[in-house]
N, C-alpha and C positions, 0 to 999 in steps of 0.2 A: 556686778564685776565677779571671776570666784575667785578666795583665796585659798592655796591648799599651805599644807605647813611640806616641810624642808621632806619626815620623818613617813606623812601619806603619798606622799610621791614616791619616795624609794618604793618601797613598801608592796605598792601599786605595780613600779615596777617589775621585781620583787617577782608578784606574781605574774608579770606579766611575763618573763624568762619565763617559772617557769613552764608556762603553756607552752610555749615555743618548744622547751625541753622536750616538755609528753608528748608533743605533737610528732617530734621527731622521729623518735622511740614509736610512736603508733606505725608511722612509716616504716621507720626499720620489720618491726613488725609485723608489718601485711607483706616485703617482700620478704624475708626470713619463709616464712605460710606460702607463699608461692612455689617458692624457690626447692623448697622439701615437696611438696610435690612435681615438684620437673625434672627433676632430678641433679647430678651431683656438675654431670656435666652441659644442664641447662646455660640457656643464655643469665633466664631468674636469677638463675646461682649464682653466674660473676657479678650484671647486677648489683642484686641484695648485698652482697660483700665488698666492692668497693664501696656503695653505701653508713656500711656499716665499719671499713675503717677511716673512710672520712671521718665519718661524723665520733665514732669513736676521739683521731686525731685533732679536730675541736680538741670535745670534753678537754683531753689529756691537755693538750694549750696551753685555757682559762685556768684548770685544778692548779696546772706548775706554776701561774703567775701568786709573786708576794704581796698585790691585790683581792688572793678571794677570800671570803670570809668566810667557807668553814674550815671545821677544826682540821689540824697539823695533820691530824691522824686521819680520817675521814676520808682529806685529798690520797691521804699515799695508801688507803686503801679505794677509793677509787678508779688512783691511776692505775694500780697490781689489776684493778680486775679492763681498763679498758686498756693495757697490752696484750694480757688474754685473748681478749678478742677482738683485737688488729692481729694477732696470734693463729687465731683458731681459726678467723675468717684465709689466710693467706691459705694456711691446709689445708681450708675446704676451697676456693680456687683453687693448687698444685694437687686436688683430685689425696689425696693425704690423710683424707679425716674428712666425715659424713655426717660429721657435730651435729648438724641442724640445730633437734632436741637443746644440747648445750646454752646454744648461743641464741635459741628464744628463750627459755630461761632465763637464764639473765637477764638479762634486754628486758626481758616484762618484770624478771622483778625495779631493776632499773625505774624502771618508770614510772612501774603503780609507789619509788618510792619520792615521787611528782607532784605528790599530793598537796 
C-alpha cells in the first residue's frame, strides 16, 4: 500500500489544477485564433467570446475567495486583467471592438505563466 504525505498530495493537486487551467487557456486561444480568422460577426467569434467570459468569470470568482493562496497583490492584478478580458469580449460581441490580437496576447501570457 502506498503512503503519501499530505504535502505531496497537495502538490500533485496543485499541479493538476495548473494543468487544467492551462488546458482551458489553450482552448480559449484556439477559439480566439479561429474567431480572428472568421471575422467579428461570425459564430466562431461569439463562441470564443462567450468561452472567454465564462473562463474568466470562474477565475475571478476563485481569485476573490479569501481561501485563494495567491498573494493579495497578484490576485488583484489577475482580477483586473480578467475584468478587462470580460469587458473587451463584450465589446467584440457587440462589434464595438475587433481587438483579437490584444485578447490573444493577454490570454497567451496568462497561459504561459501557468507552468
